[in-house]
Residue, then its C-alpha position, 0 to 999 in steps of 0.5 A: m520443547k524447543f521444537n514445539q516452540k518453533v512450530v508454534l512460532c512458525i504457525s503464528f507467523l503464517f497466521l499474522t502474515a495472512c491477515a492482509s492481502t498484498t495488492k497487485n498492480i493491474k495489467t495493462d489490458q485489465s478491465l474493471d468490475t462494475n463497482q471497482g476503481i483504481v487507486v494510484t500511489k508511489i511509495h518512497s522510503n529510505w528502507d531498501g529491504y526489497n534488495n535483501p530477502l532476509l530483511a522484512d518487507l515495508e507494508f502500508i496496511f489499509t482496510q475498507t471502512d465497511r469491512k466488505k473485504k479483509d485488510s489490504k496492503f501496499v508492499l514496497s518492492k522497489a525504489d519509488d514503487l508505483k502502485v496502480v491497483a483495482l479496488p472495490a469502490g468505497e471508503y478506506k482507512w489507513f491501519r498501520i505501517l508494518f515492518g517485520n515485528y515493528y509497526m506504527d499505527l496510522n490515521g487517515g484514509f482515502t476514497i475510491k470511486p467506481n470506474e475512476v483512477t484516483y491518485i491519493g498522493d505519493i507516500y514518503s516514509q523515512l524510518d529510523l530503526g533501533m535495536f528494539s524500536m522503530s520510529g519515523e515520519s510518513r507523509i503524502v506529497n502531491e506529484s500528480e503531473q509525474i504520476q500522469s506521466d508514469l501512467k502514460a508510459q506504463f499504462p498507455k490506455l488507462l487514462e483514455q479509458h478512465k477519468f483521472t482525479t487527484e484526491l490526496s489521502t490523509l495519512q498521519q501516524k498516531 
């Protein structure tokens, strides 16, 4: 009986983790599809589980409002994690912050325009983890000048090839 429970648990875990695809940063020479734009954010958090493979990832899950694509997520993979991701143009809404078996539902969203780099603000997330609960605060902060400097250093041609706009996301916990 215990073996069957473990198998069911493993299959359930695989199913749940496959529900949202992890976004990956663009390559420095990557071109965009016709109806794609680039979203830029930087994630700051007191959670440093990325240093320990036994701890859960901190994930910010979002979805395109017209549901053309399955849910996507930004996964915190290092301190002050810069995300520069190509996405289909359109409206996106935040769904939840996920941390292992814990989650907090979110409200708000952002818009991606074709062939533009859209900075949605830096995400600051302060988490308080208890034995059986998770609470915390997440907010958006405008660090546009620093982001442009980061982009010039890490993606030197990006700002030459695409218009840069700052449209801060709304992000609220339910």
